[in-house]
NUDRENLUM-25068 format. One line per 5 residues: number of its first residue (from 1); their letters; for each residue x, y, z of N, C-alpha, C. Coordinates in Angstrom, 1 decimal, always signed. Layout:
BEGIN
NUM) A) X:Y:Z:X:Y:Z:X:Y:Z; ...
//
This chain:
BEGIN
1) XXXXX) +13.6:+5.3:-9.5:+14.1:+4.7:-8.4:+14.7:+3.3:-8.7; +15.8:+3.1:-8.4:+16.6:+1.8:-8.7:+17.0:+1.1:-7.5; +16.3:-0.1:-7.2:+16.6:-0.7:-6.1:+17.8:-1.7:-6.1; +18.1:-2.1:-7.2:+19.2:-3.0:-7.5:+19.2:-4.3:-6.7; +19.7:-5.3:-7.3:+19.9:-6.6:-6.6:+18.7:-7.2:-6.2
6) XXXXX) +18.7:-7.8:-5.0:+17.6:-8.6:-4.6:+16.7:-7.7:-3.6; +16.9:-6.5:-3.5:+16.0:-5.6:-2.7:+14.6:-5.7:-3.1; +13.7:-5.9:-2.3:+12.3:-5.9:-2.6:+11.8:-4.6:-2.7; +10.9:-4.4:-3.8:+10.3:-3.0:-4.1:+9.5:-2.5:-2.9; +8.9:-3.4:-2.0:+8.2:-2.8:-0.9:+8.9:-1.8:-0.1
11) XXXXX) +10.3:-1.9:-0.1:+11.2:-1.0:+0.7:+10.9:+0.5:+0.3; +10.5:+0.6:-1.1:+10.4:+2.0:-1.7:+8.9:+2.3:-1.9; +8.0:+1.7:-1.2:+6.6:+1.9:-1.3:+6.2:+3.3:-0.9; +6.7:+3.7:+0.3:+6.4:+5.2:+0.8:+6.9:+6.2:-0.2; +8.2:+5.9:-0.6:+8.7:+7.0:-1.6:+8.0:+7.0:-2.8
16) XXXXX) +7.6:+6.0:-3.4:+6.9:+5.9:-4.5:+5.6:+6.5:-4.4; +4.9:+6.3:-3.3:+3.5:+6.9:-3.1:+3.6:+8.4:-2.9; +4.7:+9.0:-2.2:+4.9:+10.3:-2.0:+5.1:+11.0:-3.3; +5.6:+10.3:-4.4:+6.0:+11.1:-5.6:+4.8:+11.0:-6.6; +3.7:+10.4:-6.2:+2.6:+10.4:-7.2:+1.9:+11.7:-7.1
21) XXXXX) +1.5:+12.0:-8.3:+0.6:+13.4:-8.6:-0.5:+12.9:-9.5; -1.7:+13.1:-9.1:-2.9:+12.6:-9.9:-3.6:+14.0:-10.3; -3.7:+14.1:-11.6:-4.3:+15.3:-12.1:-5.8:+15.1:-12.0; -6.6:+15.9:-11.8:-8.0:+16.1:-11.7:-8.5:+16.9:-12.9; -9.9:+16.6:-13.1:-10.5:+17.5:-14.2:-10.5:+18.9:-14.0
26) XXXXX) -10.5:+19.3:-12.6:-10.5:+20.7:-12.4:-9.1:+21.4:-12.5; -8.2:+20.5:-12.7:-6.8:+21.2:-12.9:-6.0:+21.2:-11.6; -6.7:+20.7:-10.6:-6.0:+20.6:-9.2:-5.4:+19.3:-9.2; -4.2:+19.3:-8.4:-3.4:+17.9:-8.4:-3.6:+17.4:-7.0; -3.9:+16.1:-7.0:-4.1:+15.3:-5.8:-2.7:+14.4:-5.6
31) XXXXX) -2.2:+14.4:-4.4:-1.0:+13.7:-4.1:-1.3:+12.3:-3.5; -2.4:+11.9:-3.0:-2.7:+10.7:-2.5:-3.7:+10.1:-3.3; -3.5:+8.6:-3.6:-4.4:+7.8:-4.4:-5.5:+7.5:-3.3; -6.6:+7.0:-3.8:-7.7:+6.5:-3.0:-7.6:+5.1:-2.7; -6.8:+4.3:-3.6:-6.7:+2.9:-3.4:-5.3:+2.5:-3.9
36) XXXXX) -4.6:+1.4:-3.4:-3.5:+0.9:-3.9:-3.7:-0.6:-4.2; -3.1:-1.4:-5.0:-3.2:-2.8:-5.3:-1.8:-3.2:-5.2; -1.6:-4.4:-4.8:-0.2:-5.1:-4.7:-0.5:-6.5:-4.3; +0.7:-7.2:-4.3:+0.6:-8.5:-4.0:+0.9:-8.8:-2.6; +1.1:-10.0:-2.2:+1.3:-10.3:-0.7:+2.5:-9.7:-0.1
41) XXXXX) +3.5:-9.5:-1.0:+4.8:-8.8:-0.5:+4.6:-7.4:+0.0; +3.3:-6.7:-0.3:+3.1:-5.4:+0.1:+2.3:-5.4:+1.5; +2.0:-6.7:+1.9:+1.2:-6.8:+3.1:+2.1:-6.7:+4.4; +2.8:-5.8:+4.5:+3.8:-5.6:+5.6:+3.3:-4.7:+6.7; +3.6:-5.0:+7.9:+3.0:-4.1:+8.9:+3.4:-2.5:+8.6
46) XXXXX) +4.5:-2.2:+8.3:+5.1:-0.9:+8.2:+4.1:-0.3:+7.1; +3.9:-1.0:+5.9:+3.1:-0.4:+4.8:+1.7:-0.3:+5.3; +1.2:-1.3:+5.9:-0.4:-1.1:+6.4:-0.5:+0.1:+7.3; +0.4:+0.3:+8.2:+0.2:+1.5:+9.2:+0.4:+2.8:+8.4; +1.4:+2.8:+7.5:+1.6:+4.0:+6.7:+0.5:+4.5:+5.9
51) XXXXX) -0.1:+3.4:+5.2:-1.4:+3.5:+4.3:-2.7:+3.9:+5.2; -2.8:+3.3:+6.3:-4.0:+3.6:+7.2:-4.1:+5.1:+7.7; -2.7:+5.4:+8.1:-2.5:+6.9:+8.7:-3.0:+7.9:+7.5; -2.9:+7.6:+6.2:-3.0:+8.6:+5.3:-4.5:+8.2:+4.7; -5.2:+7.4:+5.1:-6.6:+6.9:+4.6:-6.7:+6.3:+3.2
56) XXXXX) -5.6:+5.6:+2.9:-5.5:+5.0:+1.7:-6.0:+3.5:+1.9; -7.0:+3.2:+1.0:-7.5:+1.8:+1.0:-6.6:+0.9:+0.1; -6.7:-0.4:+0.5:-5.8:-1.3:-0.2:-6.5:-2.5:-0.8; -6.0:-3.0:-1.8:-6.4:-4.4:-2.4:-5.1:-5.2:-2.4; -4.9:-5.7:-1.2:-3.6:-6.4:-1.0:-4.0:-7.6:+0.0
61) XXXXX) -3.8:-8.9:-0.6:-4.2:-10.1:+0.2:-3.1:-10.2:+1.3; -3.6:-10.8:+2.5:-2.8:-11.1:+3.6:-1.8:-12.3:+3.3; -0.8:-12.3:+4.1:+0.1:-13.4:+4.1:-0.4:-14.4:+5.1; -0.2:-15.7:+5.0:-0.7:-16.8:+6.0:-0.2:-16.5:+7.4; +1.0:-16.2:+7.5:+1.5:-15.9:+8.9:+0.9:-14.7:+9.6
66) XXXXX) +0.4:-13.7:+8.8:-0.4:-12.5:+9.3:-1.7:-13.0:+9.8; -2.3:-13.8:+8.9:-3.7:-14.2:+9.2:-3.7:-15.1:+10.6; -2.7:-15.9:+10.8:-2.6:-16.7:+12.1:-2.5:-15.8:+13.1; -1.7:-14.6:+13.2:-1.6:-13.7:+14.3:-2.6:-12.6:+14.5; -3.5:-12.4:+13.4:-4.5:-11.5:+13.5:-5.6:-11.5:+14.7
71) XXXXX) -5.9:-10.4:+15.2:-7.1:-10.6:+16.2:-8.2:-9.7:+15.6; -9.4:-9.9:+16.0:-10.4:-9.1:+15.5:-10.9:-9.5:+14.2; -11.6:-8.6:+13.5:-12.2:-8.8:+12.1:-11.2:-8.8:+11.0; -11.4:-9.8:+10.0:-10.4:-9.6:+8.9:-10.6:-8.3:+8.2; -9.4:-8.0:+7.4:-9.5:-6.8:+6.6:-10.5:-7.1:+5.5
76) XXXX) -10.8:-5.9:+4.8:-11.6:-5.9:+3.6:-10.7:-6.3:+2.4; -11.2:-7.4:+1.8:-10.4:-7.6:+0.6:-11.2:-8.2:-0.5; -11.6:-7.6:-1.5:-12.4:-8.1:-2.5:-11.7:-8.4:-3.8; -11.7:-10.0:-3.9:-10.9:-10.4:-5.1:-11.5:-9.9:-6.5
//
């Protein structure tokens, strides 16, 4: 995938994860990773919703503006 120019790669997050194929020892192929890691640029509402809907855990720190608007418990993030 070529994003070209100044387009941020987070715009292609869903396409990239849909293309993943993880080979297992049994020979079966899994399409969904258990966890993803990324920088603060991937802490976008659209990405968080997409990931939660598919049960994928993340190691992505929150941006300061998101922390200020969050209600409830903080997300699990282990540095």
